[in-house]
N, C-alpha and C positions, 0 to 999 in steps of 0.2 A: 333155316325157314329162308336166309338174303340168298344161297346160293344153290338152293333147289335145282332150278331150269339150266343155271350153269355147268352143274356137274350130273343131271338125268345123260343114261348112258346114252339114250336117243340123239344127244344134240354132241355127241363124239368130240367130248372134249380132248379127249387120250389123242383121238385124229388132229382136231385145230394146233393142240402141241406139237406134235410129231412136225407139221408139214412148216409151222413156222420156224421147225429150223435153230432155236435158241440155242446157243454157247454161251459159255461158261465164259465171265467179264463185259457181256452185255447189257447195255442202257434198254430199259422198254417206258412207258409210257401207256399205262391202262386208263383212257379215257374213259368216265364213265362207268367207274370200278363197280359201283354198286358193293354187297356188299366181298368184293375181293377174291372172286373165287380163282379166275384167273394172276390175277396181283400175286399171292399166295404162292401159284405156283409156279409161276414167272422167278420168283424169288428164290426158290431152292432153285431154279435150272440154270440163274447167272452166277449163282454162287453169291459169298464171297467177296468177290471181288465184282462183282454186276449191281448194276443197282436199277431198283423198281417206282417208278412214281405212280399212286394211287390216287387216280385225279374224280373227283366227285363235286355236287355242288350239296353232300347230305353229308351233316355232321357226322350225324349219328353211325351211314354207312365207313365214314374215316376213321371211325372210334374205335366201330367190329374188328376193322383190319387192321387197327392198332395191337387191338388187344388178342386176334387171333397171330398174327404173327411175331408178339411175344412169348405165347405161347408153345410159338412153334421152335424158338430162338429164332427167328430171323429178323435180322437189322440190319439188313437193304432194305427195310421197302420203308418209304418218304411219302406220307401221303399229303392233296394237296389241298382244299380247300377250295372251287370256283365260286365265287359269287357277283359275278356277274360278266361280262363278253373277255377280259384277257384273262390266261394262261400263263402260270408262271413255270415256268423248264427251262432246264439250262440252253441255251443256244449251241448248235454242233454238236449234240451228244446225245443222240437216239439213235441207235439200232433200229427199233419199232415203236410204231404208234398202233398202238392193237383198242381197237371201236367196234364193240360188241353190242347189238341193240341198241346203240344209244343217234345212229345215224340219221333217223329221223326228228330227232328232237335240237339236233343244232339248226338254229337259224341263220341265213345266210350263208349256206355250206361253202359255195365255191369263195368267198374270200374267208374264211376259218379258216380252207385249205391253203389256202394262197401264205396264209398271214403266220401256220403251225408247220410251215417248211423250212422255216431255218429254226427250226428245234432239231432237224435231221441229220446223222453223217451226212457226209457225201453221197456214201453207198444205203442212207435209210431206207426203211419200209414203212408203207400207209398197209395195215390190215383192217379190211372192215367187214363185218358179217354181220345183216341185217338181216328183220325177216320179210318170208317172201308176202302178199296177199294173200289171205286165205280168210277163210269164213270162221273165225273165231272172235273175239273181242278186237284185238292186237289188230284184225284187218278192217272187219268194219269200222274202227273207231280211228282207220289212219298211222296205222304205229307202223306202218314197213315203206317200204321206199322202191322201187323195182330196182331189177339191178342197172336194164338201159337208164335209166335217169341218174344210178351211182354215180354208173364208168363216163359218163355226157359232163356231169356234174364237176368230175376229179378230174377228166382230159380238160373244161376252162380254167380249172384252180394248177391245175403245170403237170400234170403227171396219168402216167400210163400205166395200162394196166400188165403187172408183171406177171398174175398167175391167177386163176380162174379154178375154183373148186364148187364140184357141183355134189359135194358126199353128204352135206347138210339135208334131213329132211326137208327143213321148215324155212328155212335161211340161205342166201346169197353170201358166198365168202368170198373175197378180190383183194388179192393184196398189189399195191400200188409203187410205185419206184417217181420219186419229182424224173419231169423231163429232163435233159442236159440241157444247163445255158450255155450258148458260143457266143 
């Protein structure tokens, strides 16, 4: 039940994973991991020498992820409960920060992304998948952010668009890289 939307073929999870181009040994943070669909898939891809941090505000979701990882024999997932504004991840360790359907929940987004930049390796990326405005409950209740706003806010936070994809029917999908500081 927790992973029904993420795993739904219309949301093209295999294509999302393909364009992320994860490799064995990489380190990923899945912020707003929910039921862990992508965290578990990432863990399989990065392998035993890689690491996945499943980050969420729900202890129930994180317990579910732990149990699913154990069933699958995945020992490279660490769950992190966020209880306030502070995110606790190892500095300069992440190849990818993945955020799906969470961007609209974040407060002070420009400042948030400025702060999490120090978790990225020098060539690390941030992938953001966010709902488009629609005549669904999500759209009506503001559970979306237009891609133009995401790009503007991420630029203000110190990131550039690396790649943008349009294959998701109801979502924007943008990968950002940090601007190089000279």
